[in-house]
N, CA, C and O atoms as a GROMACS GRO file, in nm:
protein
  212
    1THR      N    1  -1.638  -0.234  -0.703
    1THR     CA    2  -1.534  -0.284  -0.612
    1THR      C    3  -1.501  -0.178  -0.508
    1THR      O    4  -1.475  -0.062  -0.543
    2SER      N    5  -1.502  -0.216  -0.383
    2SER     CA    6  -1.476  -0.119  -0.277
    2SER      C    7  -1.326  -0.101  -0.256
    2SER      O    8  -1.249  -0.196  -0.273
    3PRO      N    9  -1.283   0.020  -0.220
    3PRO     CA   10  -1.140   0.049  -0.196
    3PRO      C   11  -1.083  -0.043  -0.089
    3PRO      O   12  -0.968  -0.085  -0.098
    4ARG      N   13  -1.163  -0.074   0.015
    4ARG     CA   14  -1.113  -0.157   0.124
    4ARG      C   15  -1.084  -0.298   0.075
    4ARG      O   16  -0.984  -0.359   0.114
    5LEU      N   17  -1.170  -0.349  -0.013
    5LEU     CA   18  -1.149  -0.483  -0.067
    5LEU      C   19  -1.026  -0.485  -0.157
    5LEU      O   20  -0.946  -0.578  -0.152
    6VAL      N   21  -1.011  -0.381  -0.238
    6VAL     CA   22  -0.895  -0.370  -0.325
    6VAL      C   23  -0.767  -0.366  -0.242
    6VAL      O   24  -0.668  -0.432  -0.275
    7ALA      N   25  -0.770  -0.287  -0.135
    7ALA     CA   26  -0.653  -0.275  -0.049
    7ALA      C   27  -0.620  -0.409   0.016
    7ALA      O   28  -0.503  -0.444   0.031
    8ARG      N   29  -0.724  -0.483   0.053
    8ARG     CA   30  -0.700  -0.613   0.116
    8ARG      C   31  -0.640  -0.710   0.015
    8ARG      O   32  -0.549  -0.787   0.049
    9LEU      N   33  -0.689  -0.707  -0.108
    9LEU     CA   34  -0.640  -0.798  -0.210
    9LEU      C   35  -0.495  -0.766  -0.246
    9LEU      O   36  -0.417  -0.856  -0.278
   10LEU      N   37  -0.460  -0.640  -0.240
   10LEU     CA   38  -0.325  -0.598  -0.276
   10LEU      C   39  -0.234  -0.594  -0.155
   10LEU      O   40  -0.117  -0.555  -0.166
   11HIS      N   41  -0.286  -0.634  -0.039
   11HIS     CA   42  -0.207  -0.637   0.085
   11HIS      C   43  -0.159  -0.497   0.122
   11HIS      O   44  -0.047  -0.482   0.172
   12LEU      N   45  -0.242  -0.397   0.099
   12LEU     CA   46  -0.204  -0.260   0.132
   12LEU      C   47  -0.273  -0.218   0.261
   12LEU      O   48  -0.381  -0.267   0.294
   13PRO      N   49  -0.210  -0.127   0.335
   13PRO     CA   50  -0.268  -0.080   0.461
   13PRO      C   51  -0.398  -0.002   0.436
   13PRO      O   52  -0.408   0.071   0.337
   14THR      N   53  -0.495  -0.018   0.526
   14THR     CA   54  -0.622   0.053   0.510
   14THR      C   55  -0.638   0.160   0.617
   14THR      O   56  -0.718   0.252   0.602
   15SER      N   57  -0.560   0.147   0.726
   15SER     CA   58  -0.571   0.246   0.834
   15SER      C   59  -0.459   0.348   0.823
   15SER      O   60  -0.354   0.320   0.765
   16ALA      N   61  -0.482   0.467   0.879
   16ALA     CA   62  -0.383   0.574   0.872
   16ALA      C   63  -0.256   0.534   0.946
   16ALA      O   64  -0.145   0.572   0.906
   17THR      N   65  -0.272   0.459   1.055
   17THR     CA   66  -0.156   0.419   1.135
   17THR      C   67  -0.063   0.330   1.053
   17THR      O   68   0.059   0.348   1.055
   18ASP      N   69  -0.118   0.235   0.982
   18ASP     CA   70  -0.037   0.145   0.901
   18ASP      C   71   0.026   0.220   0.784
   18ASP      O   72   0.140   0.192   0.745
   19ALA      N   73  -0.048   0.314   0.728
   19ALA     CA   74   0.001   0.388   0.612
   19ALA      C   75   0.116   0.480   0.650
   19ALA      O   76   0.208   0.503   0.571
   20ASP      N   77   0.110   0.533   0.774
   20ASP     CA   78   0.214   0.626   0.818
   20ASP      C   79   0.336   0.554   0.874
   20ASP      O   80   0.441   0.615   0.894
   21ALA      N   81   0.323   0.424   0.900
   21ALA     CA   82   0.433   0.348   0.959
   21ALA      C   83   0.548   0.334   0.859
   21ALA      O   84   0.526   0.319   0.739
   22GLN      N   85   0.669   0.340   0.911
   22GLN     CA   86   0.786   0.325   0.825
   22GLN      C   87   0.808   0.177   0.794
   22GLN      O   88   0.794   0.093   0.884
   23PRO      N   89   0.842   0.143   0.671
   23PRO     CA   90   0.866   0.004   0.634
   23PRO      C   91   0.995  -0.048   0.698
   23PRO      O   92   1.090   0.029   0.711
   24PRO      N   93   1.000  -0.174   0.737
   24PRO     CA   94   1.123  -0.233   0.791
   24PRO      C   95   1.232  -0.235   0.684
   24PRO      O   96   1.202  -0.230   0.565
   25PRO      N   97   1.359  -0.243   0.726
   25PRO     CA   98   1.471  -0.239   0.632
   25PRO      C   99   1.463  -0.349   0.525
   25PRO      O  100   1.517  -0.334   0.416
   26SER      N  101   1.395  -0.460   0.558
   26SER     CA  102   1.389  -0.572   0.464
   26SER      C  103   1.288  -0.547   0.352
   26SER      O  104   1.287  -0.620   0.253
   27CYS      N  105   1.204  -0.447   0.368
   27CYS     CA  106   1.104  -0.419   0.266
   27CYS      C  107   1.164  -0.336   0.153
   27CYS      O  108   1.255  -0.256   0.176
   28PRO      N  109   1.113  -0.354   0.032
   28PRO     CA  110   1.161  -0.275  -0.082
   28PRO      C  111   1.115  -0.131  -0.070
   28PRO      O  112   1.019  -0.104   0.003
   29PRO      N  113   1.180  -0.038  -0.139
   29PRO     CA  114   1.139   0.102  -0.138
   29PRO      C  115   1.001   0.117  -0.201
   29PRO      O  116   0.955   0.028  -0.272
   30PRO      N  117   0.933   0.230  -0.176
   30PRO     CA  118   0.798   0.252  -0.228
   30PRO      C  119   0.788   0.232  -0.379
   30PRO      O  120   0.686   0.185  -0.430
   31ARG      N  121   0.894   0.266  -0.451
   31ARG     CA  122   0.890   0.252  -0.597
   31ARG      C  123   0.880   0.104  -0.635
   31ARG      O  124   0.804   0.068  -0.725
   32SER      N  125   0.957   0.020  -0.566
   32SER     CA  126   0.952  -0.123  -0.594
   32SER      C  127   0.820  -0.181  -0.545
   32SER      O  128   0.764  -0.273  -0.606
   33HIS      N  129   0.770  -0.125  -0.433
   33HIS     CA  130   0.643  -0.173  -0.377
   33HIS      C  131   0.530  -0.152  -0.476
   33HIS      O  132   0.438  -0.234  -0.486
   34TYR      N  133   0.536  -0.041  -0.550
   34TYR     CA  134   0.430  -0.011  -0.647
   34TYR      C  135   0.430  -0.114  -0.760
   34TYR      O  136   0.324  -0.150  -0.812
   35ARG      N  137   0.548  -0.160  -0.799
   35ARG     CA  138   0.557  -0.255  -0.910
   35ARG      C  139   0.531  -0.399  -0.863
   35ARG      O  140   0.462  -0.475  -0.930
   36LEU      N  141   0.589  -0.434  -0.749
   36LEU     CA  142   0.581  -0.573  -0.703
   36LEU      C  143   0.460  -0.598  -0.614
   36LEU      O  144   0.424  -0.714  -0.591
   37LEU      N  145   0.397  -0.491  -0.563
   37LEU     CA  146   0.284  -0.504  -0.471
   37LEU      C  147   0.321  -0.592  -0.352
   37LEU      O  148   0.243  -0.676  -0.309
   38ALA      N  149   0.440  -0.571  -0.300
   38ALA     CA  150   0.484  -0.647  -0.184
   38ALA      C  151   0.405  -0.606  -0.060
   38ALA      O  152   0.376  -0.488  -0.042
   39PRO      N  153   0.369  -0.703   0.026
   39PRO     CA  154   0.290  -0.674   0.147
   39PRO      C  155   0.372  -0.604   0.254
   39PRO      O  156   0.393  -0.659   0.362
   40CYS      N  157   0.419  -0.483   0.224
   40CYS     CA  158   0.496  -0.407   0.321
   40CYS      C  159   0.417  -0.282   0.362
   40CYS      O  160   0.347  -0.224   0.280
   41PRO      N  161   0.429  -0.242   0.488
   41PRO     CA  162   0.353  -0.126   0.539
   41PRO      C  163   0.408   0.007   0.491
   41PRO      O  164   0.452   0.089   0.572
   42VAL      N  165   0.406   0.029   0.362
   42VAL     CA  166   0.451   0.158   0.307
   42VAL      C  167   0.329   0.237   0.262
   42VAL      O  168   0.224   0.179   0.239
   43PRO      N  169   0.341   0.369   0.248
   43PRO     CA  170   0.228   0.451   0.204
   43PRO      C  171   0.171   0.401   0.071
   43PRO      O  172   0.246   0.360  -0.018
   44VAL      N  173   0.040   0.404   0.058
   44VAL     CA  174  -0.025   0.355  -0.063
   44VAL      C  175   0.004   0.450  -0.179
   44VAL      O  176  -0.019   0.570  -0.167
   45PRO      N  177   0.055   0.398  -0.291
   45PRO     CA  178   0.084   0.483  -0.408
   45PRO      C  179  -0.042   0.553  -0.457
   45PRO      O  180  -0.150   0.493  -0.461
   46VAL      N  181  -0.029   0.680  -0.494
   46VAL     CA  182  -0.144   0.758  -0.538
   46VAL      C  183  -0.210   0.699  -0.663
   46VAL      O  184  -0.332   0.691  -0.668
   47PRO      N  185  -0.132   0.657  -0.765
   47PRO     CA  186  -0.195   0.603  -0.886
   47PRO      C  187  -0.279   0.479  -0.857
   47PRO      O  188  -0.372   0.447  -0.933
   48LEU      N  189  -0.248   0.409  -0.749
   48LEU     CA  190  -0.317   0.284  -0.718
   48LEU      C  191  -0.455   0.310  -0.659
   48LEU      O  192  -0.548   0.232  -0.680
   49THR      N  193  -0.470   0.422  -0.586
   49THR     CA  194  -0.596   0.449  -0.517
   49THR      C  195  -0.670   0.568  -0.579
   49THR      O  196  -0.780   0.602  -0.535
   50ASN      N  197  -0.611   0.630  -0.680
   50ASN     CA  198  -0.669   0.750  -0.738
   50ASN      C  199  -0.809   0.724  -0.794
   50ASN      O  200  -0.896   0.811  -0.786
   51GLY      N  201  -0.831   0.607  -0.851
   51GLY     CA  202  -0.959   0.577  -0.913
   51GLY      C  203  -1.067   0.540  -0.813
   51GLY      O  204  -1.185   0.533  -0.849
   52TYR      N  205  -1.029   0.517  -0.687
   52TYR     CA  206  -1.126   0.470  -0.588
   52TYR      C  207  -1.158   0.575  -0.483
   52TYR      O  208  -1.251   0.556  -0.404
   53ARG      N  209  -1.084   0.684  -0.481
   53ARG     CA  210  -1.103   0.784  -0.375
   53ARG      C  211  -1.219   0.876  -0.410
   53ARG      O  212  -1.251   0.966  -0.333
   0.00000   0.00000   0.00000
Protein backbone atom coordinates (compact mmCIF):
# COMPACT_ATOMS: atom_id res chain seq x y z
CA THR A 1 0.00 0.00 0.00
CA SER A 2 1.43 3.35 -1.01
CA PRO A 3 1.56 6.26 1.48
CA ARG A 4 -0.24 8.51 -1.03
CA LEU A 5 -3.14 6.07 -1.31
CA VAL A 6 -3.34 5.71 2.45
CA ALA A 7 -3.36 9.49 2.83
CA ARG A 8 -6.13 9.78 0.26
CA LEU A 9 -8.23 7.13 1.98
CA LEU A 10 -7.80 8.84 5.34
CA HIS A 11 -8.45 12.28 3.83
CA LEU A 12 -5.04 13.51 4.95
CA PRO A 13 -2.96 16.14 3.17
CA THR A 14 -0.23 14.82 0.87
CA SER A 15 1.47 18.10 -0.03
CA ALA A 16 3.66 20.19 2.28
CA THR A 17 1.43 23.22 1.72
CA ASP A 18 -1.67 21.44 2.96
CA ALA A 19 0.21 19.90 5.87
CA ASP A 20 1.56 23.27 7.01
CA ALA A 21 -1.81 25.02 6.67
CA GLN A 22 -3.59 25.90 9.89
CA PRO A 23 -6.93 24.14 10.43
CA PRO A 24 -10.08 26.32 10.41
CA PRO A 25 -11.71 27.02 13.81
CA SER A 26 -14.45 24.49 13.03
CA CYS A 27 -11.96 21.64 12.78
CA PRO A 28 -11.10 19.51 15.82
CA PRO A 29 -7.63 19.77 17.39
CA PRO A 30 -4.86 17.45 16.09
CA ARG A 31 -5.45 15.06 18.97
CA SER A 32 -9.11 14.60 18.01
CA HIS A 33 -8.13 14.46 14.33
CA TYR A 34 -5.90 11.47 15.06
CA ARG A 35 -8.79 9.56 16.66
CA LEU A 36 -11.65 10.65 14.40
CA LEU A 37 -9.64 10.95 11.16
CA ALA A 38 -11.63 14.05 10.30
CA PRO A 39 -10.88 15.51 6.83
CA CYS A 40 -9.24 18.65 8.20
CA PRO A 41 -5.98 20.19 6.91
CA VAL A 42 -3.96 19.52 10.05
CA PRO A 43 -0.41 18.09 10.19
CA VAL A 44 -0.35 14.32 9.66
CA PRO A 45 0.16 12.48 12.99
CA VAL A 46 3.55 10.76 13.19
CA PRO A 47 2.18 7.37 14.37
CA LEU A 48 -0.10 7.31 11.32
CA THR A 49 2.69 7.68 8.73
CA ASN A 50 5.60 6.18 10.67
CA GLY A 51 5.17 2.77 9.05
CA TYR A 52 5.09 4.16 5.51
CA ARG A 53 7.94 6.67 5.54
